Structure formats: structure tokens, C-alpha cells
C-alpha positions as CSV (number, residue, x, y, z in Angstrom):
1,M,-17.5,17.7,-36.8
2,S,-19.5,14.7,-38.1
3,A,-20.6,11.8,-36.3
4,G,-18.6,9.6,-38.2
5,L,-15.4,11.5,-37.0
6,R,-16.7,12.0,-33.7
7,W,-16.6,8.1,-33.4
8,L,-13.2,7.7,-35.3
9,L,-11.5,9.5,-32.6
10,A,-13.1,7.8,-29.6
11,A,-12.3,4.4,-31.1
12,S,-8.6,6.0,-32.0
13,C,-8.3,7.0,-28.3
14,G,-9.2,3.4,-27.1
15,L,-6.7,1.9,-29.3
16,I,-3.7,4.1,-28.2
17,V,-4.3,4.4,-24.8
18,A,-4.8,0.7,-24.5
19,N,-0.9,0.5,-24.9
20,I,0.1,1.7,-21.7
21,Y,-2.1,-0.9,-19.7
22,Y,-1.4,-4.3,-21.7
23,A,1.7,-5.2,-19.9
24,Q,-0.1,-4.8,-16.5
25,P,-1.6,-8.2,-16.2
26,L,1.4,-9.9,-18.4
27,A,4.8,-8.6,-16.2
28,G,5.3,-12.0,-14.6
29,P,5.1,-14.1,-17.9
30,I,7.4,-11.1,-19.4
31,S,9.8,-10.9,-17.0
32,A,10.1,-15.1,-16.6
33,S,10.3,-14.9,-20.4
34,L,13.2,-12.5,-20.8
35,G,15.0,-12.9,-17.3
36,L,14.2,-10.2,-15.6
37,P,14.2,-10.7,-11.6
38,L,10.7,-10.6,-9.8
39,H,11.3,-8.1,-7.9
40,A,12.2,-6.0,-10.9
41,A,9.0,-6.8,-12.8
42,G,7.4,-3.7,-11.6
43,L,9.5,-1.8,-14.3
44,I,7.8,-3.3,-17.1
45,V,4.6,-0.9,-16.0
46,T,6.6,1.8,-14.3
47,L,9.0,2.4,-17.2
48,T,5.9,2.9,-19.5
49,Q,4.3,5.4,-17.1
50,I,7.1,7.5,-16.9
51,G,7.1,7.6,-20.6
52,Y,3.9,8.6,-20.9
53,G,4.2,11.1,-18.0
54,L,7.2,13.0,-20.0
55,G,5.3,12.7,-22.9
56,L,2.2,14.7,-21.5
57,L,4.9,18.0,-20.2
58,L,6.9,17.7,-23.3
59,I,5.1,16.4,-26.4
60,V,1.7,17.1,-25.8
61,P,2.3,21.1,-25.4
62,L,3.3,20.5,-29.1
63,G,-0.6,20.5,-30.1
64,D,-0.5,24.6,-30.1
65,I,2.2,24.9,-32.3
66,V,2.5,22.0,-34.4
67,E,-0.1,20.7,-37.2
68,N,-2.0,18.1,-35.2
69,R,-2.7,15.5,-37.5
70,R,0.9,15.2,-38.5
71,L,1.8,15.4,-34.9
72,V,-0.7,12.7,-34.3
73,V,0.1,10.4,-36.9
74,C,4.0,10.8,-36.3
75,L,3.7,9.7,-32.4
76,I,1.3,6.6,-33.4
77,G,3.7,5.4,-35.8
78,G,6.6,6.0,-32.9
79,A,4.3,3.9,-31.0
80,A,4.0,1.2,-33.5
81,L,7.9,0.8,-33.9
82,A,7.9,0.7,-30.4
83,L,5.4,-2.0,-29.8
84,A,7.2,-4.0,-32.5
85,G,10.1,-3.7,-30.7
86,A,8.3,-4.9,-27.7
87,A,7.3,-8.1,-29.7
88,T,10.6,-9.1,-30.6
89,A,12.7,-8.2,-27.9
90,T,15.0,-11.0,-26.6
91,G,16.2,-9.3,-23.8
92,A,15.1,-7.2,-20.3
93,A,16.6,-3.8,-21.3
94,A,15.3,-4.2,-25.0
95,F,11.9,-4.6,-23.6
96,L,12.3,-1.7,-21.1
97,A,13.5,0.5,-23.7
98,A,10.7,-0.4,-25.8
99,A,8.1,0.2,-22.8
100,F,9.4,3.6,-22.2
101,L,9.0,4.8,-25.9
102,I,5.4,2.7,-26.2
103,G,4.3,5.0,-23.3
104,L,5.7,8.4,-24.7
105,G,3.9,7.5,-28.0
106,S,0.9,7.0,-26.5
107,V,0.4,10.5,-25.6
108,A,-1.0,10.9,-29.0
109,V,-4.1,9.9,-27.4
110,Q,-3.9,13.7,-25.5
111,V,-3.4,15.5,-28.5
112,L,-6.7,13.7,-30.1
113,V,-8.9,15.1,-27.4
114,P,-8.0,19.0,-27.4
115,Y,-8.5,18.4,-31.1
116,G,-11.6,17.2,-30.8
117,A,-12.5,19.8,-28.9
118,H,-11.4,22.5,-31.3
119,L,-13.4,21.0,-34.2
120,A,-16.6,20.8,-31.7
121,P,-18.9,23.9,-31.7
122,A,-18.9,25.8,-27.9
123,E,-22.0,25.0,-27.3
124,L,-21.6,21.0,-27.8
125,R,-17.9,21.0,-26.7
126,G,-19.1,18.9,-23.4
127,R,-20.7,16.3,-25.5
128,V,-18.1,15.9,-28.0
129,V,-15.4,15.5,-25.4
130,G,-17.8,13.3,-23.4
131,N,-18.1,11.1,-26.5
132,I,-14.3,10.7,-27.1
133,M,-13.5,10.2,-23.9
134,S,-16.0,7.3,-23.7
135,G,-13.7,5.7,-26.0
136,L,-10.6,6.6,-24.0
137,I,-12.1,4.8,-20.9
138,L,-13.1,1.8,-23.1
139,G,-9.5,1.5,-24.0
140,I,-8.2,1.8,-20.6
141,M,-10.7,-0.8,-18.7
142,L,-10.5,-3.3,-21.8
143,A,-7.0,-3.7,-22.5
144,R,-5.9,-5.9,-19.2
145,P,-8.5,-8.6,-20.0
146,I,-8.1,-8.2,-23.4
147,A,-4.0,-8.9,-23.0
148,S,-5.0,-11.7,-20.3
149,F,-7.3,-13.6,-23.0
150,I,-4.6,-13.1,-26.2
151,A,-1.3,-14.2,-24.1
152,D,-3.5,-17.2,-22.9
153,A,-4.5,-18.3,-26.2
154,F,-1.2,-17.3,-27.9
155,S,1.5,-15.7,-25.8
156,W,2.7,-12.1,-24.3
157,H,4.5,-11.7,-27.6
158,A,1.0,-11.7,-29.7
159,V,-0.4,-8.9,-27.6
160,F,2.0,-6.3,-29.0
161,V,2.2,-7.8,-32.6
162,V,-1.7,-7.3,-32.5
163,S,-1.5,-3.7,-30.9
164,A,1.9,-2.7,-33.9
165,A,-0.4,-4.0,-36.6
166,A,-3.4,-2.2,-35.4
167,M,-1.4,1.4,-34.8
168,I,-0.1,1.2,-38.2
169,G,-3.7,0.7,-39.8
170,L,-4.9,3.6,-37.6
171,A,-1.9,6.0,-38.5
172,L,-2.8,5.5,-41.8
173,L,-6.6,6.1,-41.5
174,L,-6.4,9.1,-39.5
175,R,-3.9,10.4,-42.2
176,A,-6.4,10.5,-44.6
177,V,-9.5,11.3,-42.6
178,M,-8.5,13.7,-40.0
179,P,-8.8,17.4,-41.4
180,P,-5.6,18.8,-40.8
181,R,-5.5,21.6,-37.9
182,R,-2.8,24.0,-38.3
183,P,-2.5,26.4,-35.1
184,D,0.1,29.5,-34.8
185,P,3.4,28.2,-34.5
186,G,4.8,31.7,-33.4
187,L,6.4,30.1,-30.0
188,G,9.6,28.3,-29.9
189,Y,9.5,25.0,-28.1
190,A,11.3,26.5,-25.1
191,T,9.1,29.7,-25.0
192,L,6.4,27.0,-25.1
193,L,7.8,24.8,-22.2
194,A,8.4,27.8,-20.1
195,S,4.8,29.3,-20.7
196,M,3.5,26.3,-18.8
197,V,4.8,27.6,-15.5
198,T,2.8,31.0,-16.1
199,L,-0.5,29.0,-16.9
200,V,-0.3,27.3,-14.0
201,R,0.0,30.3,-11.7
202,S,-2.4,32.4,-13.7
203,T,-5.3,29.6,-14.2
204,P,-6.8,29.0,-10.8
205,V,-9.6,27.0,-12.7
206,L,-6.7,24.4,-13.9
207,R,-5.2,24.5,-10.5
208,R,-8.6,23.2,-8.9
209,R,-9.7,21.2,-11.7
210,A,-6.3,19.3,-11.6
211,F,-5.7,19.0,-8.0
212,T,-9.2,17.3,-7.5
213,Q,-8.7,15.0,-10.3
214,A,-5.8,13.8,-9.1
215,C,-7.7,13.0,-5.8
216,L,-9.9,11.0,-7.3
217,F,-7.9,9.3,-9.7
218,G,-5.8,8.5,-6.8
219,A,-8.7,7.0,-5.0
220,F,-9.3,4.9,-8.4
221,S,-5.6,4.0,-8.5
222,V,-6.0,2.8,-4.4
223,F,-9.0,0.5,-5.6
224,W,-7.9,-1.3,-8.6
225,T,-4.1,-1.6,-7.3
226,T,-5.7,-3.3,-4.1
227,V,-8.7,-4.8,-5.3
228,P,-6.8,-7.8,-7.3
229,L,-5.2,-8.8,-4.0
230,L,-8.2,-8.7,-2.4
231,L,-10.3,-11.0,-4.9
232,A,-7.1,-13.4,-4.9
233,D,-6.8,-13.6,-1.4
234,T,-10.2,-13.5,-0.2
235,F,-12.4,-14.6,-3.1
236,H,-9.9,-16.9,-4.8
237,L,-10.3,-15.8,-8.0
238,S,-7.6,-16.6,-10.8
239,Q,-6.5,-14.3,-12.9
240,R,-9.2,-14.6,-15.7
241,G,-11.5,-14.0,-12.8
242,I,-10.0,-11.1,-11.8
243,A,-9.8,-9.9,-15.5
244,L,-13.4,-10.4,-15.7
245,F,-14.0,-8.4,-12.3
246,A,-12.2,-5.9,-14.1
247,L,-15.0,-5.4,-16.9
248,A,-16.8,-3.7,-14.0
249,G,-14.6,-0.7,-15.1
250,V,-16.0,-0.5,-18.5
251,S,-19.3,1.7,-16.9
252,G,-17.1,4.5,-16.7
253,A,-17.4,4.6,-20.4
254,I,-21.1,5.6,-20.1
255,A,-20.5,8.3,-17.4
256,A,-18.4,10.1,-20.1
257,P,-20.9,11.2,-22.6
258,I,-23.4,11.7,-19.7
259,A,-20.9,14.2,-17.6
260,G,-20.4,16.2,-21.3
261,R,-24.1,17.2,-21.5
262,V,-24.1,18.1,-17.7
263,A,-21.3,20.4,-18.6
264,D,-22.8,21.8,-21.4
265,R,-26.1,22.4,-19.5
266,G,-24.1,24.7,-17.1
267,W,-24.3,22.3,-14.3
268,S,-20.5,21.7,-13.8
269,H,-20.4,22.5,-10.3
270,A,-23.4,20.2,-9.0
271,G,-21.9,17.7,-11.5
272,T,-18.3,18.0,-9.6
273,L,-20.0,17.7,-5.9
274,L,-21.9,14.4,-6.9
275,A,-18.8,13.0,-8.8
276,I,-16.8,13.6,-5.5
277,L,-19.1,12.4,-3.0
278,A,-19.6,9.2,-5.3
279,A,-16.1,8.7,-5.2
280,A,-16.1,8.5,-1.4
281,G,-19.0,6.4,-1.3
282,A,-18.2,3.9,-3.1
283,F,-15.2,3.2,-0.5
284,L,-17.9,2.9,2.3
285,L,-19.7,0.3,0.0
286,A,-16.3,-1.5,-0.7
287,R,-15.5,-1.6,2.9
288,A,-18.3,-4.2,3.4
289,G,-17.4,-6.3,0.5
290,Q,-14.5,-8.4,2.3
291,S,-16.1,-11.5,3.4
292,G,-16.0,-13.9,0.5
293,T,-19.3,-14.3,0.0
294,Y,-20.9,-14.1,-3.5
295,W,-23.1,-11.0,-1.6
296,S,-19.8,-9.3,-0.8
297,L,-18.5,-9.9,-4.3
298,G,-21.5,-8.1,-5.7
299,V,-21.1,-5.3,-3.3
300,L,-17.4,-4.8,-4.8
301,V,-18.8,-4.7,-8.2
302,A,-21.2,-2.3,-7.2
303,A,-18.4,-0.1,-5.5
304,A,-16.5,-0.5,-8.7
305,I,-19.1,0.9,-11.0
306,L,-19.9,3.9,-8.3
307,L,-16.3,4.7,-8.0
308,D,-15.7,5.0,-11.9
309,F,-18.9,6.8,-12.5
310,G,-17.5,9.4,-10.4
311,V,-13.9,9.4,-11.4
312,T,-15.1,9.5,-15.1
313,T,-17.9,12.0,-14.6
314,N,-15.1,14.5,-12.9
315,L,-12.3,13.7,-15.9
316,V,-14.7,14.9,-18.4
317,L,-16.3,17.8,-16.5
318,G,-12.7,19.3,-15.7
319,Q,-11.9,19.0,-19.3
320,R,-14.7,20.6,-20.3
321,A,-13.8,23.6,-17.9
322,I,-10.1,24.2,-19.1
323,Y,-10.8,23.6,-22.9
324,A,-13.3,26.7,-22.5
325,L,-10.3,28.9,-21.3
326,G,-8.6,29.0,-24.8
327,A,-7.9,27.3,-27.8
328,A,-4.6,29.0,-28.7
329,Y,-3.3,26.8,-25.4
330,R,-5.8,24.3,-25.0
331,S,-2.9,21.4,-25.7
332,R,-0.5,22.8,-22.9
333,L,-3.8,22.8,-20.3
334,N,-4.6,19.5,-21.2
335,G,-1.0,18.4,-20.8
336,L,-0.4,20.1,-17.4
337,Y,-4.2,18.8,-16.0
338,M,-3.2,15.1,-17.1
339,A,0.0,15.1,-15.9
340,T,-1.0,16.2,-12.5
341,F,-3.8,13.7,-12.2
342,F,-1.4,11.2,-13.6
343,A,1.2,12.2,-10.9
344,G,-1.4,11.4,-8.5
345,G,-2.8,8.1,-9.6
346,A,1.1,6.9,-9.3
347,I,1.6,8.4,-6.0
348,S,-1.9,6.8,-4.5
349,S,-1.1,3.4,-6.1
350,A,2.1,3.0,-4.0
351,V,0.5,4.5,-1.1
352,G,-2.4,2.1,-1.7
353,G,-0.2,-1.1,-1.8
354,W,1.2,-0.3,1.4
355,A,-2.0,0.4,3.2
356,Y,-3.1,-3.1,2.1
357,A,0.1,-4.6,3.3
358,Q,0.0,-3.0,6.8
359,G,-3.7,-3.2,7.6
360,G,-5.3,-5.3,4.7
361,W,-8.3,-4.2,2.8
362,S,-10.2,-2.0,5.6
363,L,-6.7,0.4,5.8
364,A,-6.8,0.3,1.7
365,C,-10.7,1.7,1.8
366,W,-10.3,4.2,4.3
367,T,-7.2,5.4,2.5
368,G,-9.4,5.8,-0.7
369,F,-12.3,7.1,1.3
370,A,-9.7,10.1,2.3
371,L,-8.6,11.2,-0.7
372,P,-12.4,12.4,-2.2
373,L,-12.7,14.2,1.2
374,I,-9.3,16.3,0.4
375,A,-10.7,16.7,-3.0
376,L,-14.0,18.1,-1.5
377,A,-12.0,20.5,0.9
378,Y,-10.1,21.9,-2.1
379,Y,-12.9,22.3,-4.5
380,A,-14.7,23.6,-1.8
381,T,-12.2,26.9,-1.9
382,G,-13.7,27.9,-5.2
383,F,-17.3,27.7,-4.2
384,R,-18.3,31.5,-3.7
385,R,-16.6,32.6,-6.9
386,N,-18.0,29.8,-9.0
387,W,-21.5,29.0,-7.9
388,P,-23.8,28.4,-10.2
389,G,-22.6,27.3,-13.4
390,S,-19.0,27.3,-13.1
391,P,-16.5,25.5,-14.7
């Protein structure tokens, strides 16, 4: 795998995954423009997430039996059409249908990550996955502020127009540059999906890694669901100020390649423990950042950086571990891994919002703090079997 292809895959992952998050800061303007009631504005984000979650379970496994380049290009093309539909929608129903399809097409990113792992030599697989994931993390964290800035300068329609054009260009580029990967097409689609149940039952590494990351991503979701409320209520920041604060999450992109190198050296177990402790410590730090002063705002920024480092590190270590289990079912493992922690994040977002409404920032922090502790308790069940150098 050339360095150029590695960075192209990283950039592609960032551009694709950003499609899922563009609408989050724009839910208000979009719902007002399309006549969607305010109480239903959350559907704009929820349907995109539902489409993405279903794609993880129903489409990503196809990477084990369908030529990967063709699958990726088709998914990106579908996402481009859905983005164009969102940009031109004149009614709420049409936009919500497009939002669902945007999420479905954006699972192309989870075909690209195991594809990159397949091309990498085993001794460098963690480093390659980490580099690719750094692009994905940048896409997640930059999507919201970029969408806010474009919408502020033009309109929310422009965000989807720009992204649709980017997807068309990306599909053409990847079709020309990606080396084909033709897996063994021996399984039928129904058999492929049924085999995922067997993989969950027979793969303790997958179960342990997926649940641990679900808890840490849940903590991440609690923080990033509630901290904008704190910033608006206590610090009186505008939407632009909140968007600038969100840039602290870009630090997670730095953690991804570091975690990949840690995994390649056989330090996954120790790295996982440090990642979990970092996520827990971030909430203890964040608990102090609620006074509304400049000092406490700096504490919140530090907590965001520490949390993103921990969550991203554990994500990459988990991917490195499950990708080492076998190339023949790598896409299915990735789909199960991602779907599990994505569900954990979705549930925790709702719990975090409830905690903030009931007990303010303090209860939200204790809720977020509890999730890494649960992850640590579950991950500890594998200590005896897996120390040292375990996945």
C-alpha cells in the first residue's frame, strides 16, 4: 500500500462520514424551512443515524463477498444522489427520506477501513488503520462547524450541494485509483447475514471489544450531547462559539495513528486500560468546568481533548484486534463492531439529555463517568486470558 493511497483512503473516510453529521447543527433552520414541527426536528438526525446503523448490519458485510471497489463506488454514488435530494427537497417527507438514504450510503466508509487493513502487511496493519481512522475522526469533528459556517454564509441547501459534488468527484477518483479486491463470493446473502450471529457467539474478542467501545462511545455521546447545552446556558456562547469549541474534538485524529503504532508493538492491552482511564478521568475534569469562567472553559476544553484521545485510541485498538481475526470475514466483524458501539452512542445520547434535564451538568458528568467504569469491569474479564500483548 502506497502512502498516497493510504492518505486518499483517510481523506475519503473523512469526506464520507461527514455526511452523517452535517445536519446536526442545521436541524433548526431545516425544520423551519420545510415546515417540520419543532418537536419533530430530531428526526432529521435520527433518520440519518438509522440509515447508517442498518447499513452497518445489512450492507457492510457485503465487503466479504462483493468486489470492494465496485461496492464503495456504488454506495458513494447513492449518497451523492441522496445529498442532491436533500438539497432540493421542498417538503419534510422528501428531506427525511433523503436523510435516511444519506446514512445508508455513508456506510461506504466502513467498507474502506477493512479494505485498507486488507492491503496493509500484518506488521503495519495498526499503523495503516490508525492513519485511515485519523481522516474519519477529522471528518466527524469538522463536519458540524463546516456545516454551520457554510449555512451562515449561504444557506443550509448549499451544505448538501457542496457535499453531493464532493461525493461525485470522490466516486470517480476512487474508481480510477483503488486497486480491486475480489473476495471469495461463495456465500449467499442470507447465509452471510446468518453467519454474523455465529461470529458474535464464537468470537469473545469481538464481544469484549465491541461492548467496551460501546461504553466509551456512549461516554463520548453523553459529553457532546450535553456540553453544547452547558456552553449556551452557563457560558452564553453563540452557535458559532459552540462550533469553535467542537474543534477541540479534532485532537482525536492525532490519537488514531498513535494507537495504531501501539497495537503494532503488541501493547494493545495496556493501551486499552489507559484509554478507558483517560475517558473516565475526562469526566472528573469536566465536573469542575461549570462555573462559567474562562478558567472553567479551559478545563472543559482539556476534558474534551482527553476524552477524545481515550475514545479514539480504544476504537483503533479494537479495530486492529478484530481485523487480525481473519480476512475472510473482516467486513462482517467490522459491521458488528461498529453497529454495537454506534447503538451504545445513540442510547447514551438520550440518557445524557435526560440526565442534564434532571440534574444538570453534574449528573451528566457522573453518567458519563460511569460508562468507562462499566467498560473497565467488563474488559477485566479477559485479563487472565489475554495478558500480555492481547487483542
